[in-house]
A tleap script that builds the chain and sets N, CA, C and O, in Angstrom:
source leaprc.protein.ff14SB
mol = sequence {
  NMET ASN THR ARG MET THR LEU LEU PRO ILE
  SER GLY MET GLN GLN THR LEU GLN MET ASP
  ASN ASP ALA LEU ALA ILE LEU THR GLY ARG
  GLU PRO LEU VAL THR GLY SER GLU GLY LEU
  ALA ASP ILE HIE ILE MET ASN ALA ILE PHE
  GLU ALA ALA LYS THR SER ARG ARG VAL SER
  CLEU
}
set mol.1.N position { 2.667 6.803 -15.901 }
set mol.1.CA position { 2.486 6.437 -14.500 }
set mol.1.C position { 1.114 6.909 -14.033 }
set mol.1.O position { 0.737 8.061 -14.248 }
set mol.2.N position { 0.387 6.025 -13.406 }
set mol.2.CA position { -0.934 6.349 -12.878 }
set mol.2.C position { -0.753 7.032 -11.528 }
set mol.2.O position { -0.177 6.447 -10.611 }
set mol.3.N position { -1.236 8.261 -11.398 }
set mol.3.CA position { -1.031 9.012 -10.156 }
set mol.3.C position { -2.352 9.390 -9.513 }
set mol.3.O position { -2.585 10.563 -9.221 }
set mol.4.N position { -3.214 8.420 -9.290 }
set mol.4.CA position { -4.487 8.718 -8.644 }
set mol.4.C position { -4.305 8.655 -7.135 }
set mol.4.O position { -3.468 7.911 -6.623 }
set mol.5.N position { -5.091 9.438 -6.446 }
set mol.5.CA position { -5.032 9.429 -4.987 }
set mol.5.C position { -6.444 9.573 -4.452 }
set mol.5.O position { -7.198 10.451 -4.870 }
set mol.6.N position { -6.787 8.704 -3.528 }
set mol.6.CA position { -8.068 8.790 -2.862 }
set mol.6.C position { -7.803 8.988 -1.381 }
set mol.6.O position { -7.097 8.193 -0.761 }
set mol.7.N position { -8.360 10.034 -0.816 }
set mol.7.CA position { -8.177 10.303 0.603 }
set mol.7.C position { -9.317 9.682 1.394 }
set mol.7.O position { -10.491 9.876 1.079 }
set mol.8.N position { -8.952 8.940 2.420 }
set mol.8.CA position { -9.941 8.340 3.304 }
set mol.8.C position { -9.924 9.092 4.620 }
set mol.8.O position { -8.889 9.638 5.004 }
set mol.9.N position { -11.046 9.131 5.316 }
set mol.9.CA position { -11.044 9.794 6.620 }
set mol.9.C position { -10.091 9.077 7.574 }
set mol.9.O position { -9.996 7.850 7.569 }
set mol.10.N position { -9.399 9.847 8.379 }
set mol.10.CA position { -8.470 9.262 9.344 }
set mol.10.C position { -9.278 8.715 10.513 }
set mol.10.O position { -10.148 9.391 11.062 }
set mol.11.N position { -8.975 7.501 10.870 }
set mol.11.CA position { -9.673 6.883 11.985 }
set mol.11.C position { -8.779 5.816 12.579 }
set mol.11.O position { -7.787 5.423 11.965 }
set mol.12.N position { -9.111 5.357 13.737 }
set mol.12.CA position { -8.355 4.284 14.363 }
set mol.12.C position { -8.651 2.936 13.744 }
set mol.12.O position { -8.108 1.919 14.177 }
set mol.13.N position { -9.513 2.915 12.727 }
set mol.13.CA position { -9.926 1.658 12.112 }
set mol.13.C position { -9.443 1.557 10.669 }
set mol.13.O position { -10.157 1.020 9.822 }
set mol.14.N position { -8.242 2.064 10.370 }
set mol.14.CA position { -7.753 2.073 8.997 }
set mol.14.C position { -7.697 0.665 8.409 }
set mol.14.O position { -8.118 0.457 7.271 }
set mol.15.N position { -7.183 -0.302 9.167 }
set mol.15.CA position { -7.081 -1.677 8.676 }
set mol.15.C position { -8.469 -2.233 8.357 }
set mol.15.O position { -8.655 -2.885 7.329 }
set mol.16.N position { -9.431 -1.982 9.223 }
set mol.16.CA position { -10.796 -2.457 9.000 }
set mol.16.C position { -11.391 -1.830 7.753 }
set mol.16.O position { -12.012 -2.521 6.945 }
set mol.17.N position { -11.206 -0.523 7.589 }
set mol.17.CA position { -11.739 0.159 6.408 }
set mol.17.C position { -11.114 -0.376 5.129 }
set mol.17.O position { -11.805 -0.556 4.126 }
set mol.18.N position { -9.807 -0.630 5.158 }
set mol.18.CA position { -9.147 -1.148 3.960 }
set mol.18.C position { -9.638 -2.554 3.639 }
set mol.18.O position { -9.880 -2.874 2.475 }
set mol.19.N position { -9.786 -3.390 4.655 }
set mol.19.CA position { -10.268 -4.750 4.414 }
set mol.19.C position { -11.707 -4.738 3.903 }
set mol.19.O position { -12.059 -5.540 3.037 }
set mol.20.N position { -12.538 -3.844 4.424 }
set mol.20.CA position { -13.906 -3.700 3.911 }
set mol.20.C position { -13.882 -3.295 2.446 }
set mol.20.O position { -14.644 -3.825 1.638 }
set mol.21.N position { -12.999 -2.346 2.102 }
set mol.21.CA position { -12.895 -1.910 0.716 }
set mol.21.C position { -12.425 -3.053 -0.181 }
set mol.21.O position { -12.927 -3.215 -1.293 }
set mol.22.N position { -11.465 -3.844 0.295 }
set mol.22.CA position { -10.985 -4.988 -0.485 }
set mol.22.C position { -12.116 -5.989 -0.729 }
set mol.22.O position { -12.276 -6.496 -1.839 }
set mol.23.N position { -12.896 -6.266 0.313 }
set mol.23.CA position { -14.008 -7.211 0.178 }
set mol.23.C position { -15.048 -6.692 -0.813 }
set mol.23.O position { -15.548 -7.453 -1.641 }
set mol.24.N position { -15.375 -5.406 -0.733 }
set mol.24.CA position { -16.336 -4.831 -1.682 }
set mol.24.C position { -15.810 -4.887 -3.107 }
set mol.24.O position { -16.576 -5.122 -4.041 }
set mol.25.N position { -14.524 -4.676 -3.280 }
set mol.25.CA position { -13.934 -4.752 -4.617 }
set mol.25.C position { -14.073 -6.160 -5.181 }
set mol.25.O position { -14.386 -6.335 -6.359 }
set mol.26.N position { -13.841 -7.162 -4.340 }
set mol.26.CA position { -13.983 -8.548 -4.784 }
set mol.26.C position { -15.439 -8.851 -5.128 }
set mol.26.O position { -15.720 -9.458 -6.161 }
set mol.27.N position { -16.358 -8.432 -4.272 }
set mol.27.CA position { -17.776 -8.727 -4.487 }
set mol.27.C position { -18.359 -8.010 -5.697 }
set mol.27.O position { -19.235 -8.547 -6.374 }
set mol.28.N position { -17.876 -6.798 -5.972 }
set mol.28.CA position { -18.450 -6.008 -7.064 }
set mol.28.C position { -17.623 -6.044 -8.340 }
set mol.28.O position { -18.067 -5.559 -9.381 }
set mol.29.N position { -16.422 -6.614 -8.271 }
set mol.29.CA position { -15.576 -6.708 -9.456 }
set mol.29.C position { -14.839 -5.426 -9.810 }
set mol.29.O position { -14.274 -5.319 -10.898 }
set mol.30.N position { -14.837 -4.461 -8.914 }
set mol.30.CA position { -14.121 -3.213 -9.210 }
set mol.30.C position { -12.727 -3.251 -8.591 }
set mol.30.O position { -12.428 -4.105 -7.756 }
set mol.31.N position { -11.879 -2.313 -9.014 }
set mol.31.CA position { -10.520 -2.237 -8.488 }
set mol.31.C position { -10.548 -1.673 -7.070 }
set mol.31.O position { -11.274 -0.716 -6.803 }
set mol.32.N position { -9.766 -2.254 -6.158 }
set mol.32.CA position { -9.716 -1.714 -4.799 }
set mol.32.C position { -8.981 -0.377 -4.770 }
set mol.32.O position { -8.273 -0.032 -5.716 }
set mol.33.N position { -9.152 0.373 -3.682 }
set mol.33.CA position { -8.451 1.652 -3.550 }
set mol.33.C position { -6.944 1.461 -3.590 }
set mol.33.O position { -6.230 2.272 -4.181 }
set mol.34.N position { -6.456 0.396 -2.967 }
set mol.34.CA position { -5.026 0.086 -2.990 }
set mol.34.C position { -4.861 -1.240 -3.717 }
set mol.34.O position { -5.347 -2.276 -3.263 }
set mol.35.N position { -4.166 -1.194 -4.858 }
set mol.35.CA position { -4.001 -2.400 -5.668 }
set mol.35.C position { -2.872 -3.264 -5.123 }
set mol.35.O position { -2.065 -2.816 -4.308 }
set mol.36.N position { -2.829 -4.484 -5.577 }
set mol.36.CA position { -1.754 -5.387 -5.180 }
set mol.36.C position { -0.391 -4.865 -5.586 }
set mol.36.O position { 0.577 -5.010 -4.839 }
set mol.37.N position { -0.303 -4.258 -6.765 }
set mol.37.CA position { 0.993 -3.733 -7.213 }
set mol.37.C position { 1.446 -2.564 -6.341 }
set mol.37.O position { 2.644 -2.399 -6.106 }
set mol.38.N position { 0.512 -1.759 -5.862 }
set mol.38.CA position { 0.873 -0.670 -4.944 }
set mol.38.C position { 1.359 -1.229 -3.612 }
set mol.38.O position { 2.326 -0.726 -3.039 }
set mol.39.N position { 0.695 -2.260 -3.126 }
set mol.39.CA position { 1.122 -2.901 -1.882 }
set mol.39.C position { 2.498 -3.534 -2.023 }
set mol.39.O position { 3.319 -3.450 -1.109 }
set mol.40.N position { 2.755 -4.171 -3.168 }
set mol.40.CA position { 4.057 -4.780 -3.416 }
set mol.40.C position { 5.148 -3.714 -3.480 }
set mol.40.O position { 6.250 -3.924 -2.974 }
set mol.41.N position { 4.849 -2.578 -4.096 }
set mol.41.CA position { 5.813 -1.473 -4.144 }
set mol.41.C position { 6.140 -0.998 -2.729 }
set mol.41.O position { 7.296 -0.703 -2.425 }
set mol.42.N position { 5.132 -0.924 -1.869 }
set mol.42.CA position { 5.362 -0.534 -0.469 }
set mol.42.C position { 6.295 -1.517 0.234 }
set mol.42.O position { 7.163 -1.111 1.008 }
set mol.43.N position { 6.116 -2.803 -0.037 }
set mol.43.CA position { 6.980 -3.818 0.577 }
set mol.43.C position { 8.419 -3.642 0.110 }
set mol.43.O position { 9.349 -3.738 0.911 }
set mol.44.N position { 8.610 -3.383 -1.199 }
set mol.44.CA position { 9.965 -3.160 -1.718 }
set mol.44.C position { 10.606 -1.937 -1.056 }
set mol.44.O position { 11.789 -1.957 -0.717 }
set mol.45.N position { 9.834 -0.896 -0.877 }
set mol.45.CA position { 10.350 0.319 -0.227 }
set mol.45.C position { 10.749 0.023 1.216 }
set mol.45.O position { 11.828 0.420 1.654 }
set mol.46.N position { 9.894 -0.666 1.947 }
set mol.46.CA position { 10.209 -0.983 3.350 }
set mol.46.C position { 11.440 -1.887 3.449 }
set mol.46.O position { 12.283 -1.691 4.325 }
set mol.47.N position { 11.547 -2.873 2.556 }
set mol.47.CA position { 12.729 -3.736 2.561 }
set mol.47.C position { 13.995 -2.929 2.293 }
set mol.47.O position { 15.031 -3.181 2.909 }
set mol.48.N position { 13.921 -1.960 1.379 }
set mol.48.CA position { 15.074 -1.105 1.083 }
set mol.48.C position { 15.434 -0.247 2.294 }
set mol.48.O position { 16.614 -0.056 2.590 }
set mol.49.N position { 14.437 0.265 2.987 }
set mol.49.CA position { 14.693 1.057 4.199 }
set mol.49.C position { 15.405 0.203 5.248 }
set mol.49.O position { 16.382 0.652 5.847 }
set mol.50.N position { 14.930 -1.019 5.476 }
set mol.50.CA position { 15.566 -1.906 6.454 }
set mol.50.C position { 17.000 -2.240 6.045 }
set mol.50.O position { 17.904 -2.243 6.881 }
set mol.51.N position { 17.203 -2.522 4.758 }
set mol.51.CA position { 18.542 -2.854 4.267 }
set mol.51.C position { 19.489 -1.664 4.422 }
set mol.51.O position { 20.638 -1.833 4.832 }
set mol.52.N position { 19.015 -0.473 4.098 }
set mol.52.CA position { 19.835 0.732 4.240 }
set mol.52.C position { 20.189 0.978 5.706 }
set mol.52.O position { 21.317 1.358 6.019 }
set mol.53.N position { 19.240 0.766 6.590 }
set mol.53.CA position { 19.502 0.950 8.019 }
set mol.53.C position { 20.515 -0.074 8.521 }
set mol.53.O position { 21.381 0.245 9.336 }
set mol.54.N position { 20.399 -1.296 8.033 }
set mol.54.CA position { 21.290 -2.366 8.469 }
set mol.54.C position { 22.723 -2.163 7.962 }
set mol.54.O position { 23.683 -2.437 8.682 }
set mol.55.N position { 22.862 -1.683 6.721 }
set mol.55.CA position { 24.181 -1.575 6.093 }
set mol.55.C position { 24.745 -0.158 6.105 }
set mol.55.O position { 25.906 0.046 5.754 }
set mol.56.N position { 23.940 0.818 6.504 }
set mol.56.CA position { 24.334 2.241 6.461 }
set mol.56.C position { 24.730 2.672 5.052 }
set mol.56.O position { 25.618 3.506 4.875 }
set mol.57.N position { 24.071 2.102 4.061 }
set mol.57.CA position { 24.331 2.441 2.659 }
set mol.57.C position { 23.016 2.730 1.949 }
set mol.57.O position { 21.946 2.298 2.377 }
set mol.58.N position { 23.127 3.476 0.848 }
set mol.58.CA position { 21.947 3.720 0.019 }
set mol.58.C position { 21.554 2.432 -0.686 }
set mol.58.O position { 22.406 1.627 -1.063 }
set mol.59.N position { 20.273 2.254 -0.856 }
set mol.59.CA position { 19.748 1.086 -1.556 }
set mol.59.C position { 18.921 1.585 -2.726 }
set mol.59.O position { 18.008 2.392 -2.552 }
set mol.60.N position { 19.239 1.105 -3.911 }
set mol.60.CA position { 18.486 1.499 -5.104 }
set mol.60.C position { 17.192 0.705 -5.189 }
set mol.60.O position { 17.133 -0.469 -4.821 }
set mol.61.N position { 16.178 1.365 -5.674 }
set mol.61.CA position { 14.890 0.687 -5.886 }
set mol.61.C position { 14.669 0.485 -7.366 }
set mol.61.O position { 13.644 -0.067 -7.767 }
savepdb mol mol.pdb
quit
């Protein structure tokens, strides 16, 4: 499992900073700070949280 972590400065412009990083990754051919697979994992986690809240049951990931 790849366990890298990059800390970004906290600001009210997190979405803008992430989109800038994504654009630079595309332009330079490097991997973005947050990969598509990491984003997809976040979506699965959020869906499980919503399902658990709706059903009052544990949801396996």
